[in-house]
C-alpha positions as CSV (number, residue, x, y, z in Angstrom):
1,M,77.1,47.4,102.0
2,S,77.1,50.0,104.4
3,R,74.3,50.6,106.8
4,D,73.1,53.5,104.6
5,A,72.7,51.5,101.6
6,H,70.7,48.6,103.5
7,M,68.6,51.3,104.8
8,K,67.9,52.5,101.5
9,R,67.0,49.0,100.3
10,V,64.3,48.8,103.4
11,L,63.1,52.3,102.4
12,D,63.0,51.3,98.2
13,S,61.1,48.3,99.0
14,G,58.6,49.6,101.9
15,L,57.7,46.1,103.0
16,V,59.5,44.6,105.6
17,A,58.4,40.9,106.2
18,I,58.6,39.2,109.9
19,I,58.9,35.9,109.6
20,R,57.4,34.1,113.0
21,S,56.3,30.4,113.5
22,P,56.2,28.0,116.1
23,S,58.4,25.7,113.7
24,S,61.3,26.9,112.1
25,D,61.2,23.7,109.6
26,V,59.8,25.5,107.1
27,L,60.6,28.9,107.4
28,V,63.4,28.6,104.6
29,D,61.0,27.9,102.3
30,V,58.8,30.8,103.7
31,A,61.3,33.1,102.9
32,E,61.6,31.6,99.4
33,A,58.3,32.1,98.7
34,L,58.2,35.7,99.7
35,V,61.3,36.6,97.3
36,A,58.9,34.9,94.8
37,G,56.4,37.4,95.2
38,G,59.1,40.5,95.2
39,I,59.3,40.8,99.0
40,E,63.4,41.0,99.2
41,V,63.4,42.7,103.1
42,M,62.5,40.0,105.8
43,E,63.3,39.2,109.2
44,V,63.3,36.4,111.1
45,T,62.2,37.2,115.0
46,F,63.9,35.5,117.6
47,T,60.5,34.0,119.0
48,V,61.1,31.3,116.4
49,P,62.6,28.1,118.1
50,N,66.3,28.2,116.7
51,A,66.1,31.3,114.9
52,L,70.2,31.4,114.8
53,E,69.9,28.8,112.9
54,V,67.3,29.5,110.5
55,L,68.9,33.3,110.2
56,A,71.7,31.3,109.5
57,A,70.1,28.9,106.4
58,V,68.6,32.0,105.3
59,R,71.0,33.8,104.3
60,K,72.9,30.3,103.0
61,K,69.9,29.8,100.9
62,L,69.2,33.5,99.6
63,G,72.5,34.8,100.0
64,D,72.1,38.6,98.8
65,R,68.7,38.0,96.9
66,I,67.5,39.5,99.9
67,L,68.1,41.8,102.8
68,L,67.8,39.8,106.2
69,G,67.3,41.2,109.8
70,A,66.4,39.6,112.9
71,G,63.4,40.6,115.1
72,T,62.2,40.6,118.6
73,V,65.7,41.5,119.9
74,L,65.8,42.4,123.4
75,D,69.4,42.6,124.5
76,T,73.6,43.1,123.5
77,E,74.2,39.5,123.6
78,T,71.2,38.4,121.5
79,C,72.2,41.4,118.7
80,R,75.6,40.6,118.2
81,A,74.5,36.7,118.0
82,A,72.2,37.6,115.3
83,L,74.9,39.8,113.2
84,L,77.3,36.9,113.3
85,A,74.6,34.4,112.2
86,G,74.2,36.8,109.2
87,A,71.4,39.5,109.7
88,E,72.0,42.7,108.5
89,F,69.4,45.0,110.3
90,I,67.8,44.5,113.8
91,V,64.4,45.5,114.6
92,T,63.5,45.5,118.3
93,P,60.1,45.6,120.4
94,T,61.6,48.7,122.4
95,V,64.1,51.2,123.3
96,N,67.3,49.7,124.2
97,P,70.2,52.1,123.9
98,A,72.7,49.7,124.1
99,V,71.3,47.7,121.2
100,I,71.5,50.6,118.9
101,E,74.8,51.5,120.3
102,M,76.2,47.8,119.3
103,C,74.8,48.2,115.8
104,R,75.8,51.4,115.0
105,R,79.4,50.3,115.8
106,Y,79.1,47.2,113.6
107,D,77.7,49.7,110.9
108,K,74.1,47.7,110.9
109,V,70.9,49.1,110.6
110,I,69.0,49.5,113.8
111,M,64.8,50.2,113.9
112,P,63.6,50.2,117.5
113,G,60.1,50.0,118.6
114,G,58.3,52.8,120.1
115,F,54.9,54.2,120.6
116,T,55.1,57.3,122.8
117,P,56.4,60.7,121.7
118,T,58.8,60.3,124.2
119,E,59.9,56.9,123.2
120,V,60.2,57.9,119.6
121,L,62.4,60.7,120.0
122,T,64.9,58.8,122.5
123,A,64.9,56.0,120.3
124,W,66.0,58.7,117.1
125,E,68.1,60.6,119.3
126,A,70.0,57.2,120.0
127,G,70.7,56.6,116.6
128,A,68.0,54.8,115.3
129,D,67.7,54.8,111.2
130,A,63.7,54.3,111.5
131,V,61.4,54.0,114.6
132,K,59.6,51.1,114.6
133,I,55.7,52.3,115.3
134,F,54.3,49.1,117.5
135,P,51.7,48.2,118.3
136,A,50.4,50.3,115.4
137,E,47.1,48.5,115.5
138,I,46.3,50.8,118.7
139,G,45.7,54.2,117.2
140,G,46.5,52.8,113.3
141,P,47.4,56.0,110.5
142,S,46.1,58.3,113.3
143,L,48.5,58.0,115.5
144,L,51.3,58.0,113.0
145,R,50.2,61.1,111.6
146,A,49.6,62.9,114.9
147,L,53.8,61.4,115.7
148,K,54.9,62.7,112.6
149,G,53.3,66.1,113.5
150,P,56.0,67.4,115.4
151,F,58.8,64.7,114.2
152,P,58.5,65.0,110.4
153,Q,62.6,64.3,110.4
154,I,62.1,60.8,112.1
155,R,61.6,57.4,109.9
156,M,58.8,55.9,111.3
157,L,57.7,52.0,110.4
158,P,54.5,50.8,111.4
159,T,54.1,47.7,112.5
160,G,51.2,45.8,113.7
161,G,47.8,46.5,111.9
162,V,49.2,46.8,108.7
163,N,47.1,44.8,105.9
164,L,46.1,45.4,102.3
165,D,43.0,47.8,104.0
166,T,44.7,50.1,105.9
167,L,48.4,49.9,103.9
168,N,47.7,52.7,101.8
169,D,46.3,54.9,104.7
170,F,49.9,54.3,106.8
171,V,51.6,55.4,103.8
172,K,49.7,58.7,103.2
173,A,50.2,59.0,107.1
174,G,54.0,59.4,106.8
175,A,55.2,55.9,107.1
176,C,58.7,55.4,105.3
177,A,57.9,51.6,105.0
178,V,55.5,49.2,106.9
179,G,56.1,45.9,108.9
180,L,53.9,42.6,107.7
181,G,53.5,40.4,110.0
182,S,51.0,37.4,110.5
183,A,48.6,39.7,106.9
184,L,51.3,38.6,105.0
185,V,52.7,35.4,106.4
186,E,49.8,33.7,107.2
187,K,49.9,31.1,109.9
188,S,47.7,28.6,108.0
189,A,49.5,28.7,105.2
190,I,52.4,27.9,106.5
191,E,51.0,25.1,108.8
192,Q,49.6,23.8,105.4
193,K,52.9,24.4,103.5
194,N,51.1,26.9,100.9
195,F,54.2,28.7,99.5
196,S,52.2,30.0,96.7
197,R,49.3,31.5,98.7
198,I,53.0,33.4,100.6
199,T,54.0,34.3,97.4
200,D,50.3,35.3,95.8
201,L,50.1,37.3,99.3
202,A,53.8,39.5,98.7
203,K,52.9,40.1,94.7
204,Q,49.3,42.0,96.5
205,Y,51.4,43.9,99.2
206,V,53.9,44.7,96.8
207,A,51.2,46.0,94.0
208,A,49.6,47.9,96.9
209,M,52.7,49.6,97.8
210,T,53.4,50.9,94.7
211,K,50.0,52.0,94.2
212,A,49.6,54.0,97.4
213,R,52.9,55.5,96.5
214,A,51.9,56.4,93.0
215,K,49.0,58.7,94.9
């Protein structure tokens, strides 16, 4: 599928699950639990041990049932390795024009992180498909709304501080989608291998996004 088709899948879903854990052993099970709950767009962060192996294992297990990405990508070397392991989109915490360029070269979705107006515009002009507003817990929906004022054309995906209580406000502020980390993939649920808890939370977030977009 093309970059545009993959981006459409992100936008249609509105929810990007961020999978991270000190141990990589159970993350394939976590991915399956998310799919069971209706979330099919997810990223494995490079803070996870053996992240490349996890990416490859998730891709092999779930295939086209999900849109799989890699997060916390800091450089072009990591970016290329992630793409070769099966990542279909790349998320970064900062604006790295070289990483953006590499993703455009290989027709892959790129969502770099930005926080200030300058960073957001720089990322967009460099070729971002959406800008990850990070850390969104600083400023919250008000920050997003303020950024959308001068940049209504820029797709913004807040990450950090998004939960069941704030999701509606972020959507109303202009979020094209949201990134969900520990509020969805709870550390305790991973440690206890309580995958039904992750599936239940995924269902709640899908319902909350559907409701927020219907208002």
